[in-house]
N, C-alpha and C positions, 0 to 999 in steps of 0.2 A: 760775790760773783765768782763762780767756778768756771772761768772762761775756757779752760782747757777741755772742758766737757761739753761745751756748746759749739754749735756751728758758727763760723765767722759771721755770717749774716745776722744771727741772733745776737751776738756780742755787739756788733755795730748798731743794730736796732736799739738795744738796751742803752748803749752809750749815747746815741742820738736823742733818745727820750729823756735821759738824765740831763743832757746838755740843754735841751729845750726847757725843761722844768727849771733848771738853774737860771736860764736867761729870763724867764718870766718872773722868777723871784727877784732877780737883780733889778728889773724894771720897776716892780712894785715897791721895792725898798728905796730906789732912787726917787720915785714919786713921793713916797712918804717923807723922806729926808727933805725934799724940796718944800713940803708943807711945814715940817717941824722947824725949819730954819727961821720961819717967820714968827715963831712963838718963843720969846726969850725964856719962859718958864719951862720949856720942853728940852732943856739942854741934856738931861740924862736920857730921856727917850730918844733924842737924836743920836746921842753917843751909842746907845744900844743898837739903833737901826744902822748906824755906820759900821759897827762891828759885824752885824749880820750880813751887810752888803759885802764886806771884805771876805767873809767866809764863802758867800755865794760866788764871788770872783775866783777864789781859790779852787772851788769845785769845778768851775768852768775851765780853769787852767789845767786841772788834773785830767779832765776828759780829753783836752787837746794833747796832753802828754801821752795818755794811754793810746789814743788813736795813732800817734806817731810810733809807738812801741809795739803795736800789734804785729805778730809774725806774719809773713807772707803766706805761709802754709799752715794748715790746720795741725795742731799739736795733739797727739793722742798718747796719753800715758795711762789710760784706764786699765787697772789691774784685772778687770773682768775680761779683757780680750785674750784670745789664745796666744800663748807665748809672749807675755808682756815683758820683754827684755828691758825696755826703758824704765818701766815702773819698778821692776826689781832692782835695777841699778840705782835708781833714785832712792829707794828705801834702804838699800845697803850702804850707800855712800856715807862716810863719816861726816858728822856735822862740822861746819867751819868753826874754827876757834879764833878768837881775837888775840892778836899779838899785843903783849903789854907795852 
């Protein structure tokens, strides 16, 4: 996702769709786990479904974090714009170095 090049509405639509898909996946996995718990021989399948459920939950949490971090104003750093001072400054900035 190159959000700095998309309109705010497009980013929000994309994230909302992603969150909806994650929610459907979570529900499907929760239903599956509910069925697998009744089958003692399905312990490994249940463990796999639990892992996938936790990943889906993490995706949902990520969307929530991203929504909270979206800037209020559209950010434009496209170097194709006339006089791209921000883009030039970003490209010329020295990389951050880790302190030992």
